[in-house]
C-alpha positions, 0 to 999 in steps of 0.5 A: 256663671263662672268667669273661668271657661278653661273647661270649654277651651278643648279645641287643639288650637287653644292648647297649641296657642297657649303653649306658644304664648306661655313659652314666649310670655306673650298675651293672647286671647280668644275674642268676639263671636266665638266667646259670645256663642260659647256662652250662648251655647250656639255653634261657631265656625270661627275662632278669633285670637287677638295677640298683643304683638305680632299675630302673623308669627303666632299664626305661623307657629300654631299652623306648624305645630298643628301641621296645617300646610296653608296659612293665608297672610294679610300683612297690610291688615296684620291678620292671618288665617287658616282652616283646621278641623272645619274651623276658620282660625284668625289671628290678629295683633291687638289694634287701636283704631281712629276714623275719618268722617268720610270712610269706615276704613280705620287708621290702625295702630298697635294697641293693648287688649283694652284698645282692641276691646274698645273698638268692638261693636257691642259689649257681647262681642268684646268678651275675651278669654285669656290663653296664657297658662297663668290665666288660661280660661279667664274671662275678661269683660270690661263692659258688662258683656256677660250681663248683657248676654244674660239680659238679651241686650245689645249695647256698644262698649263706648258712646253709641254715637261714636261707634255708629258714626265711625263705622255705620255698618255696625248699625246693620249689625245691631239689627242683624244680631237683634234679629238672630239672637232675639235681643233688644237694642238698648234705648240710647243705642237705638236713638243713635242709630236713628240719628246716624241712619244716613251715614249708611251712605258711605257703606258699599251696597255689597256689605249692606246686602250681606247683613240684610241677607243674614236678617232675612235668614234669621228665625223671625225676620220680621223682628229685623225688618221692623227695626230697620223701618223704625230706625230709618235704616230701611229708607236708605237702601230699600225705599220700595219696601218702606212705601208698603207701610201705612193704611189709607182710608177713603169713604170708610174703606181701608186696605191692609198695611202691606208692610206688616202683611209682607212681614207676616208672609215672610215669618210664615214661610220662614217657619217652613224653609230656610231657602234665602231666595224663597224668603226674598220672594215673600219680601217682594211678592206685593212690592208693586202694591203702592204703584198699582193702588187705586180706589173704586167707590163700589169695590174699595181698594184694588191693586190690579196687575201688581204681580206683573209690575212686581215681577218687572221691579225685581231685576231693578231692586236686585241690581241696586241692592247688589243681589245676584242677577243670575238664576236666583233673580229669575227664580224670585221674579217668576214666583212674584209673577205667579204668586196670585195664580194658586190663590185664584184657583182656590177662589174659583172652580179648579179646572184641569186646564188651569192646573196644567197651565200653572204646572207648565209655567211654574215647572220645578218651582211649583212646590216653592210657589205653593209654599209662598201662596200658603204663607200668603193666606193671612187674615185676622179672621181665623175662620176665613184662613181655615176655609182658604187653607182647606180649599188650598189642600184641594188645589194641591191634591189636584196639582198632584193628580194632573201632574201624575196623569199628564206629565206637564211640568217642564214639558216640551211638545211631543212634536219637534220643530225639525219633525214639522219642517221635514213633514211639510218641507218647510224652512225655519219660519213662523209657521213652525212656531205656530204649529208647535204653539197650537199643539201646546195649547191643545195639550194644556186645554186637555183637547189632546193627551200629552203623547206623540200619537195624539200630538202627531195627529193634531199637527196634521189637522192644524197644518191642513187648516193652514193649507200646508201639505205633506211631502209625498 
């Protein structure tokens, strides 16, 4: 590949920046992710420009020429950024960094381009392209990053032990890039991550969660999670998932490795959806199998109630990992709680009543629940998987038929509490809730149709059994 990339630098920002730095005889370079993605032919939303000198001034002058009104200046960090044509452009002065052991925040000094490249996390992110007109488009690659890109290798510019100990978040970034790009982490680097895994303790949970979510959203997330496990990084922040790993055998009976099963389900669902929280439901669907594991001499290993305990574990895990505690957590908790229900329908005879209840409880998340359950059908026995999936199609069809006929999803009983109070002259009380509940049960069981007329008639029947009389 040519080491002059001027033909690729067509964005107006490059032309304007080149003009300014050439006139002032400054040195400025495009660096990092934009260069990496350009060479990998991946789309990029960020341009990082490093200036030997004052990055804030260059940012303001570029913005003025491009007629960008808003420039964000971060004088403490020596950085500035603005958005132009859907790209976020960041300018920073070249820096030299040194670290204290108890913090990932560096002591920063002005530096040269070489200093700035030395402080980068990986050789593929240390690549720079000159913007000065005399060398415009020239690739500066002091660490063999171009060769590492071509070979799919993640390597640190300096000694990996120093790189990871200085800023332990780089260990998570190594796993994230390996997972996103399908790259291998170089052996020496991998050993250094294992050795310094416990240094992750100085990183905030929010920063870890940000990298973790990028791993979850990568094309084949199992690559990232297998690396997190083998490097001991996962042990630092997600012990519940680590406990899924391993197989126990007793009296010749073994259970499957629930860690690898979980990753299989995660990869399966990732082929169908890029919804982050649905992927999280796949990660957590069997999370309570270790605490519910029991051995029965007749049936072997059981995990009774793991769906209910798992649902109760979800908020604790979300809170500790600093994941959102809003509707996203509740959505994951619901899917974990319900994930066995469609599978149970596949195994047994599918009654309309069971389908109605599932539709009622899943509501608008029924399609996502079915995606999760379909992904959960894993076995080394291809015939078994094929049979399960065929039965699953029947359940899905039955869901559509019942939904169309009974309109159960998210339904509210056709008779309101207010109507019950007015009909029987009751104040707000337990009796009203009981009547509404019995009407709901009757509809779900198929005893009456989901309409006002039949529900109204059933209300009088229930009220009569309870000794209530209508107001004359």
